[in-house]
N, C-alpha and C positions, 0 to 999 in steps of 0.2 A: 715885511715882518710884523708891522703894526696891526695888520688886519687879524692876526692871531691873538692879539692881546685881549684879555677879558677885563674890562674897566674896573668892575667892583672887586675882582680878585687883586688887581693892581693896587686899588685903594686899601684893601686889607693889608697888603704887604707894606704899603707906605705907613699905615697906622701902627703896625707892629714895630717897624723901624723907628718911628717917632717916639713911641713909648719906651723903646730901648734906650733912647737918648735922654729921656725924661723919667727917671725912676720914681719921681714923686707922683706920677700918674696924672690923669686928667679926666674931666667930665665929658659926657657925650657932646654937649653944646660947644665946649672948648675945642674938642677934637674936630668937630665939623668946621669950626672957624679956622683953626690953625692949618688944617689940611685942605681947606677950601672945597669941601664936599657938602651935599645936602644933609641936613640933620637926620632925616629919615634913613638915608644911606648909612650914615655913621652909626645910627641906632641898630640897624640890621646887622652890620658888620660886627659891631661890638658884642651883641647878644649871641651871634653865631660863634665867635671866637671864645666867648665865655663858656658856652656849652661844651666846647672841645677842650676846656681847661687851658687854653692858650692865654686867656686873660682872667683876672680875678677882680672882684668888686669889693671895695671898702666904702660903705655908704654910697655916695654917688660918684666916687672916683674909681677909675679902672686902671689897673697896673698889669704888667706881664705876669702870667700865671706860671704855676709849677711845671707845666708841660713844656713851656719854652725853655726853662732852666735845664730840664733833662735833655731836650733836643740840642741845646747848645753844648752841654757836656759831652753828649754822644759825638757831635761833630768834631769837637776839639780832640777827644780821645781817639777818634777814628783817624784823624790826620796824623797825630803823633804816633799812633800804633803803626800806621802804614809805613812811616819812615823807619821806625825801629825794627819792623819785622822783615824787611827785605833781605838782609844778610842771612837771617835765620831760615828763610824759605830756600835760599840758595844752598845752605848747608843740608837741609832736609832733602832737597832734590838730589844733591850729590851722594848722599848716603843711601837713598832708596832707588835712585835713577828714575823716579816717577815725578809727575807734575805736582808741585806743592802749592798750596793756596792758604790764604788767611781770610777770615770773615768776621763780621760783627753782627749782633742782633739788629733786626730792622722791622718793627711793627708786626711781630708775630712770625717773621720769616728770617732769612739769613742773607746778608749782603756781602758778596766777595769784594774785598778791598785791594787785594794784590795777588798776583799769580807768578810763579816761576816755572817755566815750561820744562818738561822732561827732555832728555837728550834723545829719546826714541823718535824716529821719524813719524810714527803713527801714535798719536796721543789723543786723549779725550779729556777736555777740561773746559769749564765755563770761564769767561773773561772777567776781569775786574769790572765791577759795576753791575754784575748780574745779581738779581734778587731771586733766590730759590725758596721753595717750600721747606719748612722746617721738618715736616714729618717724614720726608723721604731723602734727605741729604745728610751727609755725615756731620758737617758743621751745624746744620739746623738741629740735628738730634742732640748735640751738646747743649744748645739753647733750650731745646724742649725739656731736657732733663734738669737744667739748673735755673732757667728763667721763666719758661712758658708752662711749666708743669701744671700750674693751677689755672691756666688761661685757655685751655683747649676749647671750652664752650664759647669763649669770646672769639677765638681765631676761626672756629668753624661753627658759627651760630646756628646753622641749619642742620648740623651734624653730617654734612656732605663733605667727606675728606677725599680729595682728588686721588684717583688711582692712576699712577704713571706707568707702572708695569705690573706684571702678575705678582711681583714680590712686594709691592707697596702695602704698608700697613694702613688700613682704612677704618679702624674702629677705635673709639676712645680707650677701651679696655686694653687693646694691643699696644697702643701708644704709651699708655701709663706703665705697662709692664716693660716696654722697651726703655723708657726713661729711667726706671729703677735699675735696669741692667747696666745702662750707661753710667749711672752714678756709682754703682758698685765696682765696675771694672776700670773706670777711669778713662774710657775712650768710647767712641761710637763707630759703627760700621754701616755704610750704605751698601747693602748686598744686592746690587742690580735693582734698586728700588726707584731710582730716578731715571736712569737710562739702562736699557738692557745691554749686557756685555761690559758694563763698567762698574767697578767696585771702588769705594772710597773709605777712608778711615781718618778720624779727627780726634783731637784732644783739646781740653779747655785751657784758656789763658786767664789768669786771675790778676786782680790788682792788689794793692797793699792791704785792702780790707778783707781779702779772701773772696771777693765777689767775682764771678765769671763775667768777663767783659768781651771776650773774643774766643775764636777757635782757630786752630791751625791743622791742616790735614793734607792728605795726598789723594790723587785720583789716578786710577790705572785700569788698563784692560784686564778683564777677568783671566785672560790667558797668562798674564804676568803676575797678577795678584791672585794667586790661588789661595784657597782657604787655609792651607797648611802654612802659609807665610804670614798669617794674621798676627801671631805673637811677635814675629820679627819686625814687621812694619809698625805694630803698636809701640814697641820699645823705642824705635827711632822717633816716631811722631811725639810720643809723650816726653822724651828727652828734650826735644827742641821746644815743645810747648812750655816745659818747665824752665828752660833757659830764658824764654821771652818773659815768663811770669816773674822770674827773679829780676830781670831788667826793669819790669814795671813796678818793682818794689814789693812784689808778692812772695808768698812762701810756696815753693815747689812741692809737688807730690799731692 
């Protein structure tokens, strides 16, 4: 296993952990000494981490940056949310008879953190740990509408939006229109945009400040999830999402 280790990446991890234990921060020479790494290596690591906002500089002293704080909060909330959401996913699956899943935003995409499988022998759903595109998945569209709306150019800097199926939206104009629709109706739909023959529907989960922090949804075959059932499924998904929101200290609706 050691042959797959990248030494300087490991040193960067050691440096971040060391600063996490020393909130007063440190200078580059002191970091090099305390971590027993060459000063030039420490300099390159620190400057790189600072560019990524993982470190911040105060005179000659470096401390953990704001990006580390947000990453830590995301990890903490993700773990807590995963434990909280499990019974609600089971409820949603029992009400709809379809696979239910929960996801959190992840660097411009959507990360599935938990799945409750449908009772149907034939089902289509990604596993927990899957990272999916925001522009063509139902949970991703929730984040697109509430979190990523002003970041499309950053997510797709070259303007090349991946086309997964013939239904995938692949222009900024269409994605912005879709985001507005999601915000107005309170839920999102993946209409065979990620996988042909599969439809998904999701609704937002909010925290006590009203901020969207996650999404919950269902995945089903288009044979069972016909368009005329959209209102029915939306009511179930939104009701469960609201229940989770209330448990998170947020206001439903």
